[in-house]
Structures are given as C-alpha cells and as structure tokens.
All heavy atoms as an XYZ file, in Angstrom:
859
protein
N       5.777      4.787      3.189
C       5.720      6.259      2.798
C       5.220      6.165      1.412
O       5.750      5.327      0.579
C       7.168      6.742      2.987
C       7.454      8.187      2.346
S       8.855      8.918      2.779
C       9.996      8.022      1.868
N       4.387      7.112      1.080
C       3.967      7.236     -0.248
C       3.636      8.714     -0.569
O       3.230      9.437      0.340
C       2.632      6.376     -0.465
N       3.761      9.114     -1.784
C       3.350     10.520     -2.170
C       1.928     10.565     -2.722
O       1.421      9.620     -3.250
C       4.388     11.053     -3.206
C       5.684     11.370     -2.665
C       6.701     10.411     -2.576
C       5.886     12.716     -2.124
C       7.923     10.701     -2.073
C       7.166     12.951     -1.582
C       8.157     11.887     -1.438
O       9.335     12.140     -1.013
N       1.233     11.652     -2.370
C      -0.033     11.796     -2.841
C       0.006     11.970     -4.448
O       0.998     12.053     -4.956
C      -0.815     12.962     -2.219
C      -0.184     14.308     -2.694
O       0.695     14.462     -3.462
O      -0.621     15.337     -1.999
N      -1.165     11.887     -4.977
C      -1.267     11.945     -6.485
C      -1.371     13.296     -7.011
O      -1.699     13.514     -8.173
N      -1.125     14.357     -6.238
C      -1.240     15.774     -6.667
C      -2.430     16.397     -6.030
O      -2.676     16.218     -4.935
N      -3.128     17.151     -6.857
C      -4.358     17.930     -6.371
C      -5.470     17.627     -7.288
O      -5.940     18.609     -8.118
C      -3.972     19.376     -6.313
C      -2.768     19.799     -5.540
C      -3.022     19.436     -4.031
N      -1.743     19.682     -3.339
C      -0.693     18.717     -3.272
N      -0.881     17.645     -3.812
N       0.268     19.050     -2.636
N      -6.101     16.429     -7.334
C      -7.165     16.028     -8.204
C      -8.325     16.902     -7.904
O      -9.153     17.118     -8.963
C      -7.486     14.593     -8.019
C      -6.819     14.224     -6.683
C      -5.678     15.239     -6.500
N      -8.517     17.425     -6.696
C      -9.712     18.210     -6.492
C      -9.668     19.690     -7.234
O     -10.556     20.298     -7.493
C      -9.868     18.519     -4.994
C      -8.800     19.295     -4.411
C      -7.460     18.551     -4.038
O      -7.435     17.392     -4.226
O      -6.583     19.234     -3.344
N      -8.299     19.877     -7.598
C      -8.118     21.187     -8.414
C      -7.800     20.928     -9.960
O      -7.341     21.645    -10.585
C      -6.844     21.925     -7.859
C      -7.220     22.415     -6.368
C      -5.952     23.242     -5.894
N      -6.272     23.562     -4.587
C      -5.228     23.897     -3.723
N      -4.055     23.902     -4.230
N      -5.470     24.142     -2.541
N      -8.088     19.578    -10.252
C      -7.756     19.245    -11.652
C      -6.387     19.026    -11.942
O      -5.956     18.906    -13.199
N      -5.627     18.841    -10.942
C      -4.081     18.549    -11.088
C      -3.712     17.167    -10.575
O      -3.862     17.062     -9.373
C      -3.290     19.658    -10.445
S      -3.642     21.376    -10.863
N      -3.325     16.302    -11.410
C      -3.071     14.957    -10.946
C      -1.777     14.551    -11.577
O      -1.374     14.977    -12.554
C      -4.078     13.989    -11.108
N      -1.086     13.453    -10.973
C       0.179     13.027    -11.493
C       0.077     11.595    -11.623
O      -0.320     10.840    -10.612
C       1.277     13.388    -10.570
S       2.961     12.670    -11.001
N       0.363     11.035    -12.693
C       0.382      9.590    -12.922
C       1.636      8.889    -12.622
O       1.863      7.643    -12.918
C      -0.114      9.195    -14.380
C      -1.486      9.765    -14.701
C      -2.594      9.180    -13.917
O      -2.574      8.087    -13.602
O      -3.489      9.993    -13.458
N       2.799      9.616    -12.288
C       4.029      9.182    -12.062
C       4.402      8.705    -10.640
O       5.459      8.183    -10.398
C       5.022     10.115    -12.518
C       4.947     10.627    -13.952
N       4.117     11.774    -14.251
C       5.094      9.980    -15.122
C       4.116     12.027    -15.468
N       4.610     10.789    -16.122
N       3.411      8.763     -9.761
C       3.793      8.488     -8.329
C       4.122      6.931     -8.087
O       4.723      6.628     -7.216
C       2.730      9.004     -7.525
O       1.531      8.250     -7.819
C       2.482     10.472     -7.362
N       3.608      6.033     -9.025
C       3.933      4.684     -8.799
C       5.430      4.358     -8.984
O       5.898      3.439     -8.453
C       3.057      3.971     -9.763
N       5.969      5.369     -9.703
C       7.499      5.126    -10.007
C       8.395      5.607     -8.805
O       9.571      5.381     -8.840
C       7.897      5.806    -11.334
N       7.749      6.347     -7.874
C       8.672      6.980     -6.809
C       9.094      5.840     -5.838
O       8.321      4.842     -5.546
C       7.835      7.989     -6.057
C       7.450      9.287     -6.867
C       6.531     10.152     -6.052
C       8.792      9.925     -7.257
N      10.265      5.909     -5.357
C      10.787      4.848     -4.480
C      10.122      5.052     -3.214
O       9.668      6.057     -2.647
C      12.144      5.251     -4.445
C      12.281      6.773     -4.620
C      11.212      6.990     -5.641
N       9.958      3.857     -2.439
C       9.303      3.820     -1.087
C      10.253      4.623     -0.110
O       9.649      5.474      0.688
C       9.172      2.385     -0.614
N      11.459      4.615     -0.173
C      12.450      5.433      0.663
C      13.429      5.925     -0.216
O      14.483      5.366     -0.729
C      13.077      4.475      1.649
O      11.973      3.799      2.433
C      13.987      5.397      2.713
N      13.332      7.238     -0.532
C      14.329      7.961     -1.494
C      15.685      7.926     -0.846
O      15.847      8.111      0.308
C      13.655      9.254     -1.640
C      12.901      9.497     -0.564
C      12.351      8.294     -0.049
N      16.794      7.690     -1.836
C      18.090      7.894     -1.253
C      18.182      9.399     -1.000
O      17.698     10.204     -1.603
C      19.086      7.387     -2.374
C      19.058      6.010     -2.649
O      18.696      5.210     -1.705
O      19.422      5.524     -3.802
N      19.143      9.663     -0.060
C      19.570     10.988      0.235
C      21.017     11.092      0.010
O      21.832     11.217      0.934
C      19.224     11.343      1.730
C      17.736     11.167      2.110
C      16.883     12.452      1.612
N      15.531     12.290      2.071
C      14.676     13.192      1.744
N      14.996     14.206      1.141
N      13.382     13.034      2.124
N      21.378     11.118     -1.288
C      22.753     11.206     -1.664
C      23.354     12.543     -1.198
O      22.750     13.487     -1.092
C      22.776     11.011     -3.154
C      21.400     11.457     -3.640
C      20.552     11.191     -2.472
N      24.714     12.474     -1.001
C      25.531     13.664     -0.647
C      26.371     13.968     -1.721
O      26.680     13.173     -2.481
C      26.153     13.423      0.813
C      25.148     13.210      1.783
C      27.221     12.303      0.827
N      26.903     15.149     -1.605
C      28.060     15.490     -2.546
C      27.571     16.795     -3.429
O      28.482     17.392     -4.023
N      26.402     17.053     -3.565
C      25.935     18.208     -4.157
C      25.694     17.921     -5.631
O      25.535     16.900     -6.191
N      25.385     19.182     -6.391
C      25.045     19.141     -7.688
C      26.427     18.983     -8.609
O      27.302     19.732     -8.537
C      24.370     20.536     -8.194
S      24.179     20.684     -9.902
N      26.425     17.836     -9.335
C      27.822     17.494    -10.035
C      27.994     18.553    -11.074
O      29.189     18.952    -11.242
C      27.496     16.174    -10.832
N      26.978     18.990    -11.831
C      27.144     20.182    -12.773
C      27.736     21.351    -12.142
O      28.685     22.054    -12.776
C      25.967     20.456    -13.597
C      25.535     19.282    -14.522
C      24.599     18.405    -13.828
O      24.531     18.226    -12.589
O      23.892     17.589    -14.590
N      27.284     21.821    -11.006
C      27.763     23.117    -10.227
C      29.071     22.830     -9.826
O      29.990     23.749     -9.915
C      26.758     23.337     -9.154
S      25.203     24.078     -9.547
N      29.458     21.592     -9.295
C      30.862     21.328     -8.828
C      31.775     21.470     -9.999
O      32.868     22.008     -9.947
C      30.875     19.873     -8.182
C      30.355     19.806     -6.855
C      30.602     18.632     -5.972
N      30.941     17.461     -6.801
C      29.984     16.566     -6.850
N      28.803     16.596     -6.359
N      30.277     15.512     -7.646
N      31.392     20.855    -11.200
C      32.317     20.746    -12.354
C      32.564     22.190    -12.789
O      33.731     22.508    -13.394
C      31.679     19.867    -13.384
N      31.611     23.123    -12.786
C      31.738     24.444    -13.323
C      32.216     25.430    -12.157
O      32.369     26.636    -12.547
C      30.472     24.887    -13.850
O      29.516     25.061    -12.866
N      32.387     25.030    -10.947
C      32.663     25.952     -9.889
C      31.477     26.811     -9.441
O      31.601     27.754     -8.807
N      30.311     26.337     -9.808
C      29.067     27.126     -9.400
C      28.526     26.647     -8.011
O      29.217     25.937     -7.309
N      27.495     27.192     -7.603
C      26.923     27.010     -6.319
C      25.413     26.653     -6.524
O      24.887     26.992     -7.610
C      27.081     28.245     -5.438
O      26.468     29.303     -5.982
N      24.831     26.075     -5.340
C      23.411     25.762     -5.440
C      22.758     26.219     -4.110
O      23.520     26.422     -3.185
C      23.222     24.254     -5.677
C      23.961     23.446     -4.827
C      23.540     22.999     -3.533
C      25.232     22.911     -4.789
N      24.221     22.220     -2.800
C      25.510     22.034     -3.533
C      26.276     22.880     -5.811
C      26.651     21.538     -3.385
C      27.496     22.253     -5.444
C      27.629     21.613     -4.338
N      21.489     26.161     -4.149
C      20.820     26.573     -2.949
C      20.129     25.317     -2.341
O      20.362     24.953     -1.212
C      19.707     27.474     -3.330
C      20.313     28.859     -3.585
C      19.155     29.993     -3.745
N      19.719     31.285     -4.001
C      20.071     31.692     -5.280
N      19.893     31.060     -6.289
N      20.602     32.914     -5.368
N      19.303     24.536     -3.056
C      18.707     23.356     -2.693
C      18.876     22.264     -3.848
O      19.143     22.473     -5.005
C      17.273     23.448     -2.472
C      16.812     24.511     -1.331
C      16.657     23.766     -0.017
N      16.464     24.600      1.069
C      15.879     24.341      2.149
N      15.252     23.170      2.138
N      15.574     25.141      3.091
N      18.927     21.055     -3.423
C      19.180     19.895     -4.317
C      17.922     19.077     -4.457
O      17.144     18.951     -3.664
C      20.276     18.970     -3.789
C      21.606     19.607     -3.652
C      22.619     18.736     -2.973
C      22.215     20.127     -4.980
N      17.779     18.547     -5.842
C      16.772     17.709     -6.234
C      17.259     16.383     -6.772
O      18.325     16.374     -7.409
C      15.889     18.430     -7.263
C      15.477     19.831     -6.893
C      14.388     19.761     -5.782
N      14.021     21.180     -5.427
C      14.207     21.691     -4.293
N      14.780     21.149     -3.328
N      13.708     23.003     -4.135
N      16.598     15.229     -6.443
C      17.018     13.968     -6.768
C      16.089     13.496     -7.830
O      14.809     13.374     -7.504
C      17.031     13.096     -5.463
C      17.470     11.782     -5.722
C      18.638     11.190     -5.883
C      16.510     10.483     -5.593
N      18.761      9.843     -5.964
C      17.412      9.482     -5.868
C      15.256     10.370     -5.586
C      16.982      8.145     -5.867
C      14.718      9.071     -5.591
C      15.600      8.004     -5.846
N      16.540     12.977     -8.964
C      15.727     12.432     -9.927
C      15.115     11.035     -9.568
O      15.991     10.051     -9.338
C      16.477     12.336    -11.356
S      15.432     11.516    -12.578
N      13.866     10.786     -9.520
C      13.175      9.531     -9.080
C      13.520      8.468    -10.078
O      13.395      7.384     -9.723
C      11.792      9.763     -8.661
N      13.832      8.798    -11.393
C      14.059      7.836    -12.377
C      15.450      7.235    -12.288
O      15.586      6.035    -12.381
C      13.739      8.420    -13.751
O      12.336      8.984    -13.796
C      14.005      7.386    -14.826
N      16.469      8.107    -12.304
C      17.896      7.675    -12.327
C      18.656      7.956    -11.201
O      19.900      7.477    -11.164
C      18.387      8.091    -13.721
S      18.702      9.881    -13.675
N      18.227      8.859    -10.348
C      19.128      9.160     -9.129
C      20.003     10.303     -9.341
O      20.832     10.730     -8.536
N      19.950     11.015    -10.603
C      20.805     12.245    -10.751
C      20.447     13.340     -9.702
O      19.284     13.554     -9.447
C      20.345     12.761    -12.214
C      21.085     14.000    -12.517
N      20.506     15.256    -12.091
C      22.359     14.379    -13.059
C      21.268     16.312    -12.649
N      22.467     15.707    -12.934
N      21.365     13.932     -9.260
C      21.258     15.002     -8.377
C      21.626     16.299     -8.996
O      22.736     16.565     -9.443
C      22.153     14.889     -7.016
C      22.052     16.062     -6.069
C      21.803     13.605     -6.365
N      20.591     17.160     -9.056
C      20.835     18.543     -9.561
C      20.273     19.695     -8.739
O      19.512     19.383     -7.764
N      20.673     20.898     -9.108
C      20.247     22.065     -8.232
C      18.783     22.447     -8.616
O      18.458     22.201     -9.637
C      21.179     23.148     -8.192
S      21.570     23.679     -9.968
N      18.208     23.106     -7.682
C      16.784     23.535     -7.873
C      16.755     24.769     -8.835
O      17.705     25.366     -9.170
C      16.228     23.859     -6.443
S      16.956     25.355     -5.655
N      15.467     25.076     -9.071
C      15.214     26.159     -9.954
C      15.549     27.564     -9.313
O      15.735     28.461    -10.276
C      13.807     26.227    -10.282
C      13.328     25.171    -11.331
O      14.212     24.390    -11.757
O      12.093     25.161    -11.599
N      15.752     27.602     -8.125
C      16.191     28.956     -7.577
C      17.718     28.971     -7.476
O      18.280     29.951     -7.036
C      15.622     29.272     -6.152
O      15.942     28.188     -5.212
N      18.389     28.036     -7.889
C      19.903     28.016     -8.091
C      20.265     28.618     -9.445
O      19.423     28.350    -10.319
C      20.420     26.645     -7.866
O      20.112     26.075     -6.590
N      21.372     29.120     -9.483
C      21.759     29.737    -10.778
C      21.703     28.698    -11.968
O      21.348     29.104    -13.089
C      23.182     30.313    -10.582
C      23.327     30.513     -9.090
C      22.319     29.448     -8.456
N      22.187     27.494    -11.919
C      22.374     26.467    -12.890
C      21.025     25.863    -13.275
O      20.827     25.452    -14.331
N      20.117     25.692    -12.281
C      18.776     24.978    -12.641
C      19.047     23.664    -13.116
O      18.286     23.239    -14.097
C      17.854     25.709    -13.415
C      17.527     27.103    -12.811
C      16.582     27.895    -13.670
N      15.361     27.297    -13.746
C      14.538     27.226    -14.822
N      14.923     27.783    -16.043
N      13.308     26.649    -14.785
N      20.060     22.968    -12.609
C      20.355     21.771    -13.250
C      19.370     20.533    -13.055
O      19.409     19.641    -13.873
C      21.782     21.348    -12.755
C      22.930     22.173    -13.328
N      23.595     22.975    -12.337
C      23.290     22.439    -14.463
C      24.319     23.734    -13.001
N      24.250     23.505    -14.290
N      18.615     20.506    -12.125
C      17.572     19.485    -12.011
C      16.625     19.651    -13.149
O      16.141     18.598    -13.825
C      16.954     19.519    -10.635
N      16.130     20.848    -13.458
C      15.227     21.126    -14.533
C      15.987     20.833    -15.930
O      15.393     20.173    -16.866
C      14.788     22.483    -14.640
C      13.846     22.743    -15.648
C      12.555     22.251    -15.589
C      14.081     23.436    -16.877
C      11.557     22.494    -16.739
C      13.281     23.713    -17.918
C      11.925     23.083    -17.830
O      11.137     23.289    -18.929
N      17.222     21.151    -16.079
C      17.964     20.872    -17.232
C      18.100     19.369    -17.480
O      17.887     18.895    -18.587
C      19.433     21.494    -17.047
C      20.266     21.312    -18.213
C      21.580     22.035    -17.996
O      21.698     23.218    -18.152
O      22.583     21.230    -17.658
N      18.236     18.600    -16.354
C      18.137     17.171    -16.493
C      16.886     16.559    -17.032
O      16.727     15.762    -17.819
C      18.614     16.428    -15.159
C      18.480     15.024    -15.157
N      19.460     14.179    -15.729
C      17.547     14.125    -14.521
C      19.064     12.953    -15.639
N      17.986     12.960    -14.880
N      15.779     17.094    -16.457
C      14.504     16.747    -16.994
C      14.283     17.091    -18.404
O      13.735     16.306    -19.104
C      13.392     17.529    -16.105
C      12.057     17.647    -16.815
N      11.140     16.399    -17.085
C      11.399     18.553    -17.503
C      10.179     16.833    -17.715
N      10.190     18.078    -17.989
N      14.737     18.232    -18.812
C      14.599     18.651    -20.204
C      15.323     17.656    -21.107
O      14.933     17.337    -22.184
C      15.182     20.126    -20.523
C      14.126     21.058    -19.951
C      12.926     21.343    -20.803
O      13.036     21.663    -22.004
O      11.770     20.963    -20.373
N      16.638     17.261    -20.706
C      17.419     16.481    -21.532
C      16.952     14.985    -21.593
O      17.179     14.306    -22.612
C      18.940     16.505    -21.038
N      16.389     14.561    -20.517
C      16.022     12.972    -20.441
C      14.448     12.765    -20.444
O      14.249     11.581    -20.725
C      16.588     12.604    -19.065
O      15.851     13.094    -18.016
C      18.106     12.743    -18.963
N      13.669     13.720    -20.109
C      12.226     13.482    -19.943
C      11.872     12.853    -18.687
O      10.715     12.579    -18.457
N      12.772     12.664    -17.701
C      12.426     11.954    -16.378
C      11.582     13.062    -15.709
O      11.986     14.214    -15.488
C      13.694     11.782    -15.675
C      14.688     10.875    -16.331
N      15.904     10.503    -15.954
C      14.403      9.897    -17.240
C      16.629      9.576    -16.536
N      15.589      9.133    -17.492
N      10.465     12.534    -15.272
C       9.338     13.546    -14.831
C       9.443     14.028    -13.463
O       9.159     15.151    -13.103
C       8.070     12.693    -15.001
C       8.447     11.305    -14.877
C       9.793     11.207    -15.414
N       9.873     13.186    -12.493
C       9.775     13.551    -11.012
C      11.052     13.789    -10.332
O      11.944     12.969    -10.507
C       8.914     12.532    -10.392
C       8.810     12.908     -8.835
C       7.597     12.375    -10.931
N      11.235     14.869     -9.528
C      12.288     15.024     -8.636
C      11.885     15.040     -7.166
O      10.791     15.594     -7.079
C      13.180     16.285     -9.010
C      13.810     16.227    -10.298
C      12.217     17.568     -8.922
N      12.750     14.657     -6.317
C      12.303     14.794     -5.029
C      13.278     15.816     -4.312
O      14.551     15.848     -4.644
C      12.595     13.444     -4.193
C      11.553     12.386     -4.381
C      11.621     11.850     -5.763
C      11.561     11.282     -3.342
N      12.784     16.606     -3.270
C      13.670     17.414     -2.710
C      14.598     16.746     -1.734
O      14.257     15.700     -1.103
C      12.843     18.368     -1.788
O      13.796     19.326     -0.939
N      16.003     17.115     -1.785
C      16.891     16.480     -0.874
C      17.126     17.237      0.530
O      17.884     16.907      1.302
C      18.161     16.281     -1.554
C      18.254     15.235     -2.567
C      19.613     15.117     -3.242
C      17.779     13.837     -2.070
N      16.412     18.302      0.665
C      16.483     19.128      1.857
C      15.975     18.360      3.128
O      14.942     17.691      2.909
C      15.781     20.500      1.667
N      16.767     18.403      4.166
C      16.446     17.598      5.333
C      15.040     18.021      5.894
O      14.332     17.231      6.501
C      17.437     17.752      6.364
N      14.649     19.265      5.633
C      13.391     19.848      6.198
C      12.205     19.811      5.226
O      11.175     20.434      5.498
C      13.622     21.299      6.559
C      14.143     22.179      5.643
O      14.569     21.846      4.611
O      13.824     23.460      5.761
N      12.386     19.082      4.104
C      11.358     18.964      3.172
C      11.119     17.563      2.784
O      12.029     16.690      2.523
C      11.730     19.799      1.761
C      11.951     21.157      2.100
C      12.433     21.934      0.858
O      12.963     21.293     -0.162
O      12.386     23.120      0.715
N       9.827     17.129      2.641
C       9.419     15.859      2.148
C       8.368     15.993      1.202
O       7.209     15.785      1.345
C       8.826     14.960      3.330
C       9.912     14.467      4.299
O      10.893     14.063      3.743
O       9.672     14.536      5.481
N       8.880     16.341     -0.092
C       7.945     16.456     -1.220
C       8.697     16.114     -2.498
O       9.905     16.011     -2.638
C       7.411     17.950     -1.273
C       8.396     19.028     -1.295
C       8.821     19.757     -0.247
C       9.117     19.569     -2.396
N       9.919     20.632     -0.626
C      10.002     20.507     -1.989
C       9.009     19.228     -3.738
C      10.775     21.326     -2.863
C       9.883     19.909     -4.598
C      10.740     20.973     -4.215
N       7.971     16.135     -3.423
C       8.359     15.796     -4.957
C       7.728     16.796     -5.879
O       6.687     17.452     -5.561
C       8.083     14.461     -5.274
N       8.259     16.871     -6.949
C       7.702     17.757     -8.167
C       7.616     17.048     -9.414
O       8.649     16.391     -9.726
C       8.471     19.095     -8.188
C       7.963     19.915     -9.419
C       8.652     19.982    -10.526
C       6.931     20.798     -9.474
N       7.879     20.805    -11.505
C       6.780     21.303    -10.772
C       5.803     21.086     -8.498
C       5.861     22.298    -11.104
C       4.820     21.987     -8.919
C       4.918     22.486    -10.391
N       6.457     17.011    -10.068
C       6.428     16.409    -11.348
C       6.587     17.483    -12.487
O       5.604     18.325    -12.464
C       5.115     15.614    -11.475
S       5.010     14.895    -13.094
N       7.668     17.555    -13.176
C       7.897     18.504    -14.184
C       6.832     18.389    -15.268
O       6.213     19.306    -15.864
C       9.250     18.488    -14.777
C      10.293     18.947    -13.977
C      11.219     18.086    -13.429
C      10.501     20.214    -13.534
C      12.328     18.506    -12.694
C      11.509     20.633    -12.689
C      12.386     19.723    -12.300
N       6.510     17.121    -15.673
C       5.615     16.846    -16.766
C       4.131     17.350    -16.478
O       3.551     17.968    -17.305
C       5.705     15.261    -17.046
C       4.833     14.960    -18.449
C       5.112     13.623    -18.781
O       6.292     13.100    -18.731
O       4.072     12.940    -19.137
N       3.696     16.885    -15.359
C       2.286     17.335    -15.036
C       2.288     18.731    -14.189
O       1.090     19.092    -13.838
C       1.663     16.125    -14.108
C       1.452     14.898    -14.806
O       1.177     14.994    -16.085
O       1.853     13.915    -14.272
N       3.397     19.267    -13.896
C       3.521     20.451    -13.086
C       2.635     20.374    -11.759
O       1.769     21.154    -11.509
C       2.948     21.627    -13.958
C       3.950     21.961    -15.131
C       3.650     23.209    -15.886
O       2.511     23.822    -15.681
O       4.398     23.574    -16.676
N       2.966     19.383    -11.139
C       2.183     18.957     -9.903
C       3.093     18.792     -8.679
O       4.155     18.079     -8.799
C       1.253     17.719     -9.984
C       0.693     17.344     -8.700
C       0.323     17.828    -11.038
N       2.824     19.478     -7.528
C       3.609     19.278     -6.351
C       2.990     18.174     -5.515
O       1.912     18.048     -5.302
C       3.413     20.652     -5.542
C       4.179     20.716     -4.223
C       5.601     21.012     -4.316
C       3.502     20.624     -3.003
C       6.251     21.061     -3.064
C       4.113     20.861     -1.901
C       5.583     20.984     -1.858
N       3.901     17.280     -5.012
C       3.414     16.032     -4.419
C       4.066     16.087     -3.088
O       5.187     16.326     -2.835
C       4.025     14.862     -5.191
C       3.802     14.831     -6.663
C       4.739     13.697     -7.402
C       2.255     14.387     -6.838
N       3.218     15.863     -2.088
C       3.590     15.754     -0.604
C       3.360     14.342     -0.163
O       2.622     13.568     -0.729
C       2.843     16.851      0.092
C       3.067     18.245     -0.245
C       1.315     16.512      0.137
N       4.133     14.053      0.957
C       3.929     12.900      1.656
C       2.561     12.577      2.192
O       2.024     13.617      2.821
C       4.867     12.639      2.804
C       6.307     12.190      2.404
C       7.272     12.290      3.587
C       6.290     10.943      1.627
N       1.892     11.538      1.968
C       0.635     11.236      2.656
C       0.835     10.963      4.117
O       1.873     10.405      4.306
C      -0.011     10.018      2.015
C      -0.472     10.287      0.551
C      -1.120      8.963     -0.078
O      -0.815      7.889      0.297
O      -1.936      9.072     -0.919
N       0.081     11.611      4.955
C       0.104     11.296      6.265
C      -1.123     10.844      6.996
O      -2.181     11.002      6.330
C       0.596     12.645      7.042
O      -0.391     13.672      6.694
C       1.916     13.147      6.531
N      -1.061     10.254      8.121
C      -2.230      9.825      8.820
C      -2.023     10.204     10.216
O      -0.910     10.500     10.699
C      -2.324      8.163      8.794
C      -2.558      7.795      7.440
C      -1.127      7.647      9.361
N      -3.162     10.491     10.906
C      -3.097     10.903     12.413
C      -2.297      9.841     13.127
O      -2.434      8.687     12.902
C      -4.567     10.965     12.739
C      -5.354     11.013     11.510
C      -4.482     10.396     10.434
N      -1.608     10.368     14.151
C      -0.799      9.549     14.972
C      -1.727      8.722     15.793
O      -2.790      9.085     16.222
C       0.180     10.388     15.939
C       1.294      9.713     16.488
C       2.103     10.659     17.282
N       3.047     11.480     16.578
C       4.224     10.961     16.082
N       4.549      9.766     16.337
N       4.991     11.841     15.450
N      -1.347      7.536     16.067
C      -2.188      6.517     16.899
C      -2.485      7.153     18.260
O      -1.838      8.020     18.582
C      -1.498      5.196     16.997
C      -1.966      4.099     16.083
C      -0.871      3.920     14.924
O       0.211      3.434     15.273
O      -1.243      4.225     13.818
N      -3.396      6.518     19.010
C      -3.764      7.075     20.336
C      -2.455      7.184     21.130
O      -1.597      6.401     21.015
C      -4.613      6.007     21.005
O      -3.989      4.790     21.160
N      -2.454      8.273     21.942
C      -1.295      8.666     22.684
C      -0.489      9.731     22.141
O       0.262     10.311     22.798
N      -0.739      9.942     20.784
C      -0.034     11.020     20.195
C      -0.579     12.378     20.500
O      -1.760     12.442     20.952
N       0.162     13.405     20.390
C      -0.338     14.751     20.694
C      -1.248     15.143     19.654
O      -1.210     14.796     18.390
C       0.773     15.727     20.726
C       1.758     15.507     21.823
C       2.727     16.666     21.784
N       3.272     17.127     20.517
C       4.330     16.991     19.991
N       5.229     16.140     20.535
N       4.693     17.344     18.867
N      -2.447     15.913     19.923
C      -3.324     16.372     18.850
C      -2.654     17.216     17.915
O      -1.889     17.927     18.083
C      -4.312     17.205     19.693
C      -4.184     16.751     21.001
C      -2.749     16.226     21.292
N      -2.943     16.920     16.603
C      -2.464     17.606     15.535
C      -1.109     17.039     15.007
O      -0.614     17.586     13.982
N      -0.530     16.079     15.562
C       0.718     15.571     15.062
C       0.346     14.471     14.062
O      -0.714     13.863     14.073
C       1.638     14.998     16.195
O       0.734     13.868     16.874
C       1.967     16.036     17.207
N       1.280     14.201     13.199
C       1.183     13.212     12.161
C       2.343     12.363     12.100
O       3.447     12.723     12.583
C       0.844     13.841     10.750
C      -0.406     14.699     10.769
C      -0.517     15.484      9.511
O       0.453     15.900      8.982
O      -1.707     15.607      9.139
N       2.220     11.254     11.402
C       3.260     10.376     11.102
C       3.385     10.032      9.662
O       2.402     10.128      9.099
C       3.286      9.013     11.910
C       2.308      8.127     11.678
C       2.381      6.900     12.400
C       1.224      5.783     11.941
N       1.517      4.618     12.680
N       4.510      9.655      9.064
C       4.654      9.266      7.712
C       4.347      7.883      7.663
O       4.462      7.075      8.452
C       5.987      9.636      7.243
C       6.436     10.982      7.199
C       7.891     11.103      6.879
O       8.657     10.127      6.664
N       8.396     12.398      6.751
N       3.843      7.477      6.434
C       3.392      6.167      6.157
C       4.129      5.809      4.974
O       4.537      6.504      4.204
C       1.927      5.834      6.019
C       1.258      6.830      4.889
C       1.183      6.094      7.242
C      -0.196      6.464      4.556
C-alpha cells in the first residue's frame, strides 16, 4: 500500500509520502482532547509522525489540525473505515491510495490496493 504524491499535474505535490507507514495503525478510543474536555468528534485523524489521534476539521475541536500547528507534523490519515486517504497540512495536498487494476478474473472497474 502506498499513497500517491498529490496532484503534480495540478502543481500540487507532497514530499512527505515517504514517511507514511505501509500499514497505518487504526487505533481506537477517539480524540483524547475531546474525551478530556467532554467534547465530541465527527471523524478521527491519525498523525503519521507520532500516532496522535485527533478530531477532524469538521469537528468542534479541530484537534488534528491543532496538533499539526503545535508540532509541525505534516500528514494525517483518516481513521474512518470507509476512507483510505491522507492529508498533508504543510503542502495542502489530499493523498489517496495508489491502486492498480485487479488481475485477470476481476470484475471490470474493480481495483485492489497495493
């Protein structure tokens, strides 16, 4: 599994993809800052540098972004089960999993992760 480098065809690229884990942890427990303050979150983001779990920008606390601001750690991965992407705060680039066509025998249009 590997994340693409952004959107170089649009002039948007990310140099931080080499630091992304091959298989990101999917920690449970929620946003520590929200839990501590009695707040709530919508979606969770995982810091690719240190593993901090914070809430997304559409959550009231925006703790993943707050963590980036405090530490400079550039990339977060979505922890939602239905999402396989990352975001680079520094380069402002959305990163998606690279995919390849399924080997022969697969249904047309299906893909697999690498």
